[in-house]
N, C-alpha and C positions, 0 to 999 in steps of 0.2 A: 361789250362795253360795260364798264363799271361807272356808276353815278354816285357821287358823294355830295349830299346836300348839307348846307350849313346856313347859319345866320338867323335861325329862329330864336325866340326868347319871349320873355314876359314884358309887355309894353302897355302903356296907358292909351286909352282911346284918343284918337286925334293925332297920334304921333306916326312916325314912319319906320319902316324896316326894309332892309334889302336882303333877300335870300340869294344864295349862290349855289350853283351845282357844277361841280367839276367832273368832267368825263375823262376816262382813261381806258386804254386798251382797245381803242378803235379809231377810225378816222372821223373826227368830229363833224366835218362838213358832210358826211353821209347821212346825218340824222336831222330830222325835224325834231325840235325840242319843245317841251311844254311843261307846265306846272298844273298839278291837280291838288285838290285838298279833300280831306275827310274829317268831318267833325264827329264827335262822339254820337253814336246811334244813327248816323247818316251814311249814305253811300258816298263813295269817292266821286268827286265831280271836277270837271274841267275848269281851270282858272284862266290860263292864257297859253298861247302857242306862238311859235316863230319858225319861219322857214329856214332852209339850210343856209341861205346867204345872209339872213338877218334883215331882209328887205320887206318882209311882210309879216304882220302880226295879227292876232285876233284874240278877243277877250270874252269872258263870260259877262253878261249884262251886270252882274252883281259887283264887278270890280272895274268896269269900264270907266275911264276918266280918272281913276284914282290909282291905277296900277300900270306899270310899264314893264314889259318883258324885253330883254335884249340879250345879245350873245356876243362874245368875243372869241372868234374862231382861232385867233392866235394863241389864246389861253385855254382853249377847250372848255369854256365856261359859259353857262347861261345864268342870267340874273332875273330876279323879280323884285322890282322896286314897288313897294306898297306904301301909299300915303293916306293920310286921314283915316287911319285904321279904326274900324268899328268892332265892338265885342263879337258880332256875328262872324267876324273873320277868324275867330279862334278855331284852330284845326291843326291837324298834321298835314304838312305840305310835302308833296312828293314830286320829284323830278322825273320826267318821262322822256324817253328817246325812241324814235321810230325810224326804221329804214324805209326805202322806197318799196321794198318787198314785204312791208308790214311786220318785220321783226320788231318786237316791243321790249323795252327794258325799263325797269323802275329803280329809282334810288331808294334809300332806306327811310326817308322822311325826316323832316325837321319840325319841331313843335312850335307853333305860334299861339300865344295866349294874349288876348287883348282885354285888359281890365277896364271897367267903366268908371 
């Protein structure tokens, strides 16, 4: 599967941003989807995940309550809605797909910069 992330940009603190990740080349409902992020000088870390049906989600504590992950299986796309953005959210955000046999795929990343 190929993953194409988009929607990043430069925004002010307190505003919102929605990231999208379009999948192609596979059966989208075979994949658990997630978002990870990596800030300069830091390791890549989990942000949010969603199961194949879109019925179950989980979040890192740092974004819980301010971010929502969702998926549209008809459009082969997963989203990350981020609200009340803080400067510490500045990072490159990566889309992630995983099969039940733990084959993992990464998108190319989209940059989010939050100015204070």
